[in-house]
N, C-alpha and C positions, 0 to 999 in steps of 0.2 A: 504494500500500500504506500509506503513511504517513497519508494522509487517512482511509483505511478504519479503521486502528487508532484514530486520534483520535476518529472518529465512534463506534466501539464503546465506547471508554473513557468518553467523555462521556455516551453513552447509558445506561451502567450506573452512572454517578456518583450518589452520594447528594446530595440538595439541600443546599447549603452546604458542599460538599467544598472542601478547600484547593486552589487552583490549582497550587501547587508539587507537591503530592502527585499530582495528576492528570497533571502533566507527567512526573514520575518514572515513573508507571505506563505512560504512553505510550512513553517511552524504553525501558523494560524489555520491553514487548510487541513493539516494533519490532525490538529486538536479537534477541529469541527467534525471531521469524519469519525474520529474515535468516539466522541460523544454521541453522534448519531447512531453509530453501530451499537453502542452500549444501550441506548434507549430502545432500539429495535429488539435487542436480545431480552431485555427485561419485559418488554411488552409481550413478546412471544411466550416467555415463561409464564407470565401471569395469565395469558389467554389459555395456556395448557392447564393451569390449575383450575380455572373457571370451567373448562370442558370436563375436567376430572371430577367436578362437583365439590372441590375443597374450598373454593372461594366463590363469592357472589359479587357481581359488578352492579353498582348503582350509580345513577347520575344525579345532577342537582335536584335538591328537594327531598331526597331520601333521608339525609341527616341534616338537622337544623343548621349547624355551623359550617355548611359546605356551600359557599357561594360559587357561582360559575364565573371564574376569573377570566377576563378578557374574551368572553364569548367562546372560549374553547370547549372542547368536550372533556371536562374534568370529571374523573370518575372516583368513586369511593369503593374500596373493596372490603368486604367483611367475610370472616370465616364462617363456615356453616356450623350448626349446632353439634353435629357429629365430630367435627374437628375440635371444637371447643371441649367437648367431653374427653376426647382422646388426649388432648394437651393437659387437662387437669389430672388425669391418671398418672402422668409422669411427673 
């Protein structure tokens, strides 16, 4: 991934661009992609837990103190009663 980002940044660079600026751009792009990848992985894992019946997904209005920030699809996840009982046993 790092080499791909470097290739893209260098490919789009203007002739005579500052090496330090190109390096900062590479670092910013790499960081952004790592964060995006991590969010995708967490989202996928949570969706698998919902499918398995271990979590329930709720949207704005299910819990009183859960506003819909920025009009995005903010979700609240709750564990099921069965999971709660299992956790109490341990």
